[in-house]
C-alpha positions as CSV (number, residue, x, y, z in Angstrom):
1,M,315.2,233.9,-18.2
2,K,314.6,234.0,-21.9
3,E,315.4,231.0,-24.0
4,N,317.6,231.6,-27.1
5,A,315.4,230.9,-30.3
6,H,318.2,229.1,-32.1
7,E,319.0,226.7,-29.3
8,H,315.3,225.7,-28.7
9,P,313.4,226.1,-31.9
10,E,310.7,223.5,-30.8
11,S,310.0,225.4,-27.5
12,L,309.7,228.6,-29.3
13,K,307.1,227.0,-31.7
14,Q,305.2,225.7,-28.8
15,H,305.2,229.0,-27.0
16,L,304.0,230.9,-30.1
17,S,301.3,228.2,-30.7
18,R,300.1,228.6,-27.0
19,Q,300.1,232.5,-27.4
20,F,298.1,232.3,-30.6
21,Q,295.5,229.9,-29.0
22,N,295.2,232.1,-25.9
23,R,294.5,235.3,-28.1
24,N,290.9,236.6,-27.9
25,Q,289.6,235.8,-31.3
26,K,286.5,237.9,-30.9
27,E,288.5,241.0,-30.3
28,T,289.4,242.9,-33.5
29,P,292.8,244.6,-33.8
30,P,292.9,248.3,-33.7
31,V,292.6,250.2,-36.9
32,E,296.0,251.9,-36.3
33,L,297.7,248.5,-35.9
34,K,296.2,247.3,-39.1
35,N,297.3,250.4,-41.0
36,Q,300.8,250.0,-39.6
37,V,301.0,246.4,-40.7
38,F,299.8,247.2,-44.3
39,Q,302.3,250.2,-44.5
40,S,305.1,247.8,-43.4
41,V,304.1,245.3,-46.0
42,D,304.0,248.0,-48.7
43,R,307.5,249.2,-47.6
44,I,308.9,245.8,-47.9
45,Q,307.3,245.3,-51.3
46,L,308.8,248.6,-52.4
47,F,312.3,247.5,-51.3
48,A,311.9,244.2,-53.0
49,D,310.8,245.9,-56.2
50,M,313.8,248.3,-56.0
51,F,316.2,245.5,-55.3
52,E,314.9,243.5,-58.3
53,L,315.1,246.7,-60.4
54,F,318.7,247.5,-59.6
55,T,320.1,243.9,-59.6
56,L,318.2,241.5,-61.9
57,D,316.6,243.9,-64.2
58,F,319.6,246.1,-64.4
59,A,322.0,243.2,-65.3
60,S,319.4,242.1,-67.9
61,S,319.1,245.6,-69.4
62,E,323.0,245.9,-69.4
63,L,323.4,242.6,-71.3
64,M,320.8,243.7,-73.8
65,M,322.5,246.9,-74.5
66,I,325.9,245.1,-74.9
67,D,324.3,242.7,-77.4
68,I,322.8,245.6,-79.3
69,I,326.1,247.4,-79.4
70,S,328.1,244.4,-80.4
71,D,325.6,243.5,-83.2
72,K,325.7,247.0,-84.5
73,Y,329.5,247.2,-84.7
74,N,330.0,243.4,-85.4
75,I,332.0,242.9,-82.3
76,T,332.4,239.3,-81.1
77,P,334.0,238.3,-77.7
78,S,336.5,236.0,-79.5
79,A,337.7,238.8,-81.7
80,E,338.3,241.1,-78.7
81,S,340.3,238.5,-76.9
82,D,342.5,237.8,-80.0
83,E,343.3,241.4,-80.3
84,D,344.6,241.5,-76.6
85,E,347.0,238.7,-77.2
């Protein structure tokens, strides 16, 4: 019967520790496995870069554009809100 990782985090840590200690350290991992791991890391990095581009950098770029346009046309946020009232 498998133990739930959320219910017994210490036993999971001990299990992983034992598995790591039992691993044959002289045996090198296969080249295919190594390539798959690095490909996975590269994909994760790509997704992280895309996420940053379309969230943080996009918002920053959008704010810069709004500042440039408002400076060019002398638009201030308080003047816009006064016109609406």
